[in-house]
Every structure is written in C-alpha cells, then in structure tokens.
One Martini backbone bead per residue (centre of mass of N, CA, C, O) as a GRO file, in nm:
protein
  195
    1MET     BB    1   5.510   4.246  13.038
    2LYS     BB    2   5.214   4.363  12.864
    3ILE     BB    3   5.050   4.657  12.725
    4VAL     BB    4   4.728   4.703  12.564
    5PHE     BB    5   4.602   5.021  12.450
    6GLY     BB    6   4.270   5.119  12.379
    7LEU     BB    7   4.105   5.363  12.223
    8GLY     BB    8   3.795   5.510  12.361
    9ASN     BB    9   3.441   5.487  12.409
   10PRO     BB   10   3.194   5.441  12.618
   11GLY     BB   11   2.926   5.292  12.485
   12GLU     BB   12   2.690   5.235  12.242
   13LYS     BB   13   2.708   5.511  12.073
   14TYR     BB   14   3.033   5.440  12.002
   15THR     BB   15   2.998   5.213  11.832
   16GLU     BB   16   3.180   5.212  11.534
   17THR     BB   17   3.361   5.439  11.568
   18ARG     BB   18   3.648   5.592  11.494
   19HIS     BB   19   3.737   5.638  11.801
   20ASN     BB   20   3.705   5.300  11.842
   21THR     BB   21   3.950   5.144  11.719
   22GLY     BB   22   4.086   5.028  11.970
   23PHE     BB   23   3.847   4.861  12.078
   24LEU     BB   24   3.800   4.689  11.820
   25THR     BB   25   4.076   4.552  11.827
   26LEU     BB   26   4.060   4.422  12.113
   27ASP     BB   27   3.804   4.258  12.061
   28ALA     BB   28   3.928   4.082  11.842
   29PHE     BB   29   4.164   3.970  12.012
   30ALA     BB   30   3.988   3.841  12.234
   31ILE     BB   31   3.843   3.642  12.050
   32GLU     BB   32   4.097   3.492  11.947
   33GLN     BB   33   4.174   3.421  12.267
   34GLY     BB   34   3.916   3.362  12.449
   35VAL     BB   35   3.834   3.640  12.595
   36GLN     BB   36   3.724   3.859  12.864
   37PHE     BB   37   3.607   4.145  12.988
   38LYS     BB   38   3.672   4.337  13.290
   39ASP     BB   39   3.576   4.524  13.535
   40THR     BB   40   3.823   4.783  13.661
   41SER     BB   41   3.810   5.032  13.879
   42LYS     BB   42   4.117   5.097  13.957
   43PHE     BB   43   4.156   5.160  13.623
   44SER     BB   44   3.920   5.258  13.456
   45ALA     BB   45   3.857   4.955  13.323
   46GLN     BB   46   3.886   4.713  13.076
   47VAL     BB   47   4.009   4.372  13.133
   48ALA     BB   48   4.241   4.146  12.968
   49GLU     BB   49   4.398   3.824  12.980
   50VAL     BB   50   4.695   3.708  12.814
   51ASN     BB   51   4.885   3.462  12.618
   52VAL     BB   52   5.184   3.541  12.427
   53ASP     BB   53   5.433   3.347  12.378
   54GLY     BB   54   5.466   3.359  12.718
   55GLU     BB   55   5.324   3.641  12.737
   56LYS     BB   56   5.197   3.873  12.936
   57VAL     BB   57   4.876   4.029  12.843
   58LEU     BB   58   4.716   4.340  12.862
   59LEU     BB   59   4.389   4.441  12.794
   60VAL     BB   60   4.292   4.793  12.747
   61LYS     BB   61   3.978   4.973  12.827
   62PRO     BB   62   3.902   5.272  12.880
   63GLN     BB   63   3.639   5.450  13.093
   64THR     BB   64   3.715   5.784  13.069
   65PHE     BB   65   3.739   5.868  12.805
   66TYR     BB   66   3.943   5.965  12.561
   67ASN     BB   67   4.064   6.251  12.684
   68ASP     BB   68   4.124   6.060  12.974
   69SER     BB   69   4.320   5.800  12.930
   70GLY     BB   70   4.576   5.856  13.114
   71ARG     BB   71   4.458   5.773  13.388
   72SER     BB   72   4.443   5.470  13.326
   73TYR     BB   73   4.730   5.426  13.233
   74ARG     BB   74   4.870   5.505  13.501
   75ALA     BB   75   4.735   5.302  13.693
   76ILE     BB   76   4.842   5.034  13.551
   77VAL     BB   77   5.146   5.098  13.530
   78ASP     BB   78   5.193   5.144  13.835
   79PHE     BB   79   5.090   4.874  13.947
   80TYR     BB   80   5.286   4.687  13.746
   81LYS     BB   81   5.554   4.826  13.668
   82VAL     BB   82   5.556   4.936  13.368
   83ASP     BB   83   5.717   5.010  13.100
   84PRO     BB   84   5.641   5.211  12.838
   85HIS     BB   85   5.788   5.018  12.625
   86ASP     BB   86   5.554   4.788  12.723
   87THR     BB   87   5.355   4.978  12.557
   88LEU     BB   88   5.046   4.984  12.363
   89VAL     BB   89   4.890   5.224  12.143
   90ILE     BB   90   4.558   5.239  12.008
   91HIS     BB   91   4.464   5.455  11.727
   92ASP     BB   92   4.326   5.703  11.576
   93GLU     BB   93   4.400   5.888  11.249
   94LEU     BB   94   4.351   6.190  11.085
   95ALA     BB   95   4.639   6.210  10.916
   96LEU     BB   96   4.523   5.942  10.792
   97PRO     BB   97   4.415   5.732  10.576
   98PHE     BB   98   4.215   5.504  10.507
   99GLY     BB   99   4.406   5.200  10.538
  100THR     BB  100   4.626   5.304  10.746
  101ILE     BB  101   4.935   5.196  10.901
  102ARG     BB  102   5.124   5.317  11.187
  103SER     BB  103   5.432   5.330  11.348
  104ARG     BB  104   5.559   5.422  11.683
  105LEU     BB  105   5.783   5.587  11.915
  106GLY     BB  106   5.623   5.793  12.040
  107GLY     BB  107   5.551   6.131  12.075
  108SER     BB  108   5.340   6.339  11.972
  109ASP     BB  109   4.990   6.413  11.949
  110ALA     BB  110   4.889   6.573  11.691
  111GLY     BB  111   4.593   6.655  11.830
  112ASN     BB  112   4.549   6.407  12.017
  113ASN     BB  113   4.381   6.381  12.318
  114GLY     BB  114   4.454   6.096  12.408
  115ILE     BB  115   4.763   6.125  12.371
  116LYS     BB  116   4.793   6.369  12.549
  117SER     BB  117   4.709   6.217  12.808
  118VAL     BB  118   4.916   5.998  12.805
  119ASN     BB  119   5.163   6.189  12.809
  120GLN     BB  120   5.082   6.335  13.083
  121HIS     BB  121   5.094   6.015  13.220
  122GLY     BB  122   5.385   5.878  13.100
  123GLY     BB  123   5.349   5.783  12.767
  124GLU     BB  124   5.575   5.895  12.564
  125ALA     BB  125   5.725   5.590  12.517
  126SER     BB  126   5.515   5.462  12.372
  127ALA     BB  127   5.372   5.262  12.165
  128ARG     BB  128   5.231   5.295  11.827
  129LEU     BB  129   4.905   5.268  11.665
  130ARG     BB  130   4.810   5.410  11.362
  131VAL     BB  131   4.475   5.459  11.239
  132GLY     BB  132   4.333   5.540  10.960
  133VAL     BB  133   4.025   5.764  10.890
  134ALA     BB  134   4.040   5.931  10.651
  135ASN     BB  135   3.827   6.123  10.434
  136GLU     BB  136   3.633   6.328  10.231
  137GLN     BB  137   3.451   6.423  10.483
  138ARG     BB  138   3.655   6.587  10.649
  139ALA     BB  139   3.635   6.856  10.474
  140VAL     BB  140   3.305   6.894  10.580
  141MET     BB  141   3.396   6.838  10.878
  142GLY     BB  142   3.438   6.822  11.189
  143ASP     BB  143   3.641   6.648  11.390
  144VAL     BB  144   3.439   6.551  11.603
  145ASP     BB  145   3.218   6.445  11.416
  146PHE     BB  146   3.398   6.248  11.264
  147VAL     BB  147   3.511   6.063  11.503
  148LEU     BB  148   3.195   6.018  11.608
  149GLY     BB  149   3.157   5.869  11.359
  150ARG     BB  150   3.070   5.629  11.150
  151PHE     BB  151   3.134   5.397  10.963
  152SER     BB  152   3.094   5.286  10.684
  153THR     BB  153   2.999   5.003  10.550
  154GLU     BB  154   3.252   4.964  10.372
  155GLU     BB  155   3.462   5.032  10.587
  156TYR     BB  156   3.386   4.819  10.797
  157LYS     BB  157   3.444   4.575  10.614
  158ALA     BB  158   3.742   4.650  10.571
  159PHE     BB  159   3.828   4.652  10.862
  160GLU     BB  160   3.761   4.354  10.920
  161SER     BB  161   3.916   4.213  10.662
  162THR     BB  162   4.204   4.396  10.667
  163LEU     BB  163   4.291   4.546  10.933
  164LEU     BB  164   4.254   4.355  11.177
  165PRO     BB  165   4.459   4.131  11.099
  166LYS     BB  166   4.703   4.330  11.113
  167LEU     BB  167   4.666   4.430  11.404
  168ILE     BB  168   4.690   4.152  11.539
  169GLU     BB  169   4.977   4.100  11.433
  170CYS     BB  170   5.105   4.341  11.584
  171ILE     BB  171   5.050   4.239  11.870
  172HIS     BB  172   5.218   3.987  11.849
  173GLU     BB  173   5.485   4.131  11.784
  174PHE     BB  174   5.499   4.299  12.047
  175ALA     BB  175   5.493   4.056  12.247
  176ARG     BB  176   5.759   3.929  12.150
  177ASP     BB  177   5.971   4.222  12.083
  178ASN     BB  178   5.863   4.537  12.064
  179HIS     BB  179   5.842   4.532  11.753
  180LEU     BB  180   5.746   4.762  11.491
  181HIS     BB  181   5.707   4.694  11.129
  182THR     BB  182   5.496   4.949  11.052
  183SER     BB  183   5.386   5.025  10.701
  184PHE     BB  184   5.061   5.061  10.584
  185THR     BB  185   4.867   5.028  10.273
  186LEU     BB  186   4.566   4.848  10.234
  187ILE     BB  187   4.386   5.094  10.128
  188ASP     BB  188   4.289   5.247   9.800
  189ASN     BB  189   3.981   5.395   9.792
  190HIS     BB  190   3.910   5.073   9.802
  191PRO     BB  191   3.765   4.855  10.021
  192ASP     BB  192   3.832   4.586   9.814
  193GLN     BB  193   4.136   4.691   9.804
  194THR     BB  194   4.461   4.560   9.798
  195VAL     BB  195   4.839   4.630   9.845
   0.00000   0.00000   0.00000
C-alpha cells in the first residue's frame, strides 16, 4: 500500500494558488483514475482510493490547512501502519523556478512550513516531489503573498499541459517501485516551451 499526500489549503479561495500545487496534482490523478475524493474526518482529509498496477494507493488531501498538514499525515499513516518510505508528499517549492520538478527522499523542510509539519509528525523519510513555483514576482512580493497568489493564466496553462502529465507519471512510478528518478526542467521562462 502507498499513500500519496498532496499539500494545499481547503476552500474555494485557495483553488489554483501556488500553495495548492499538491491538491491540483491529486485532483488530476483522480480524474485520470475515475475516482472521487470523500471527506474522511478521522484523518482530517479528503481521501480517494485507487489501484495502480495492482498496488493500492490512497490519494490524500489534508483539510488541516497547509502549515498543519503533518497532523493529517500522522493520522492516516498510523491508521494504516504504512512505512514513511511508502508515502509520497507533493508540494510547491519556492526555491525552484516555475517549470521545474525535483524528487528527493526525506530531508529538511528548507523553510516550507507544510513539510516542517510533516517532518514533525514522523514523515522525515517520506519521498518528496518538489514542484517549482518561483518567478520574477517573488523578488517583489513576500513569500506568504506569493504562495497564496494564483498562477498567471500562462503559468496555469503550462502547468496543466506540461507539468501535470509529468507529475502523474511520477505518481505511477512511485506506486510501481517507490523510486522517483525525477529531475526535470520542463519549462524555461516561456510557458509554451518545453525542453
């Protein structure tokens, strides 16, 4: 069994914001798999169950708000007795430019409060998919305003057409063998250009 945990904030006003990159990814994967999320109060999350290549996979969108994501992570990992190595956390990454995806196994939070919370609740060894969101606006905006801001129209189109297919492929890869061989720069300052 695997758990794929997407970080984000619940509520309409946070839809399509940079901080909801994890939610957007899981929503797209659920559509591909033909499943819907259900509110699951004991995990403080919305959960969908899929079968990927014979592996049971839970898609989890915590409803605790981004900075308290670890509480939901701990509840579901403890309930199913899943090893942190069998969990994948997908989140936005301010330290990477928009259009970049990087994977890693565990590690520090690097200033990301959602990851800090996951680490504090036992997820230090989880696999991570870090999705770059930084652009030139970050230099003139505070971090909170930036991550809670919406993608530009061009960025969102690029996210849907270029990044989401690769992120979905990464989830399949993780479900198959726990290995993420991911280090991509898919968009290089031009939302319609792939490299």
